[in-house]
C-alpha positions in Angstrom: -118.2 -218.7 -52.1 -115.9 -218.9 -55.3 -113.2 -216.8 -55.3 -111.9 -215.6 -58.9 -109.2 -218.0 -58.9 -111.1 -221.0 -57.7 -114.4 -220.8 -60.0 -115.5 -224.4 -59.5 -117.3 -225.2 -56.3 -114.8 -226.5 -53.5 -115.8 -229.8 -51.5 -115.0 -230.2 -48.0 -115.2 -233.5 -46.2 -115.4 -234.6 -42.6 -112.2 -237.0 -41.9 -112.3 -237.8 -38.6 -115.0 -236.8 -35.7 -113.4 -237.6 -31.9 -116.3 -236.9 -29.4 -115.3 -236.2 -26.1 -116.8 -237.0 -22.5 -118.0 -233.5 -21.9 -120.4 -233.6 -25.2 -118.1 -231.5 -27.6 -116.4 -232.9 -30.2 -113.2 -232.7 -32.3 -113.5 -232.5 -36.4 -110.8 -233.0 -38.9 -111.7 -232.2 -42.4 -110.4 -233.1 -45.9 -109.6 -230.7 -48.7 -107.1 -229.7 -51.1 -104.8 -227.0 -50.7 -106.8 -224.6 -52.7 -109.8 -225.4 -51.1 -107.8 -224.6 -47.7 -106.6 -221.3 -48.9 -110.0 -220.3 -50.1 -111.6 -221.2 -46.5 -109.0 -219.2 -45.0 -109.8 -216.0 -47.2 -113.4 -216.4 -46.5 -112.8 -216.9 -42.6 -110.5 -213.7 -42.7 -113.1 -211.6 -44.9 -115.7 -212.4 -42.4 -113.7 -211.3 -39.6 -112.8 -208.2 -41.2 -116.3 -207.5 -42.0 -117.4 -208.1 -38.3 -114.8 -205.8 -37.0 -115.3 -202.8 -39.6 -119.4 -203.3 -38.5 -118.6 -203.5 -34.9 -120.6 -206.8 -34.3 -119.1 -209.4 -32.3 -118.5 -212.9 -34.2 -120.7 -214.7 -31.8 -123.2 -212.5 -32.2 -123.3 -213.2 -36.2 -123.0 -217.0 -35.5 -126.1 -216.6 -33.1 -127.8 -214.6 -35.5 -127.4 -217.2 -38.2 -128.5 -220.1 -35.9 -131.7 -218.0 -35.1 -132.5 -217.2 -38.7 -132.6 -220.7 -39.9 -135.8 -221.3 -37.7 
């Protein structure tokens, strides 16, 4: 998604992946300040849409993953 202020595609790179004994992982990402602001805005918009629709965020994530199959 590109905001009107950020017309070019933005890029996010994976910087560090720290794997944990329990099978989980912690990721660090590389992005410029504008991309960081855009990503925060997209996240907030997503949360607000879920709230307005009365849909649990995890249910949306589960639906997205189910749709890829």
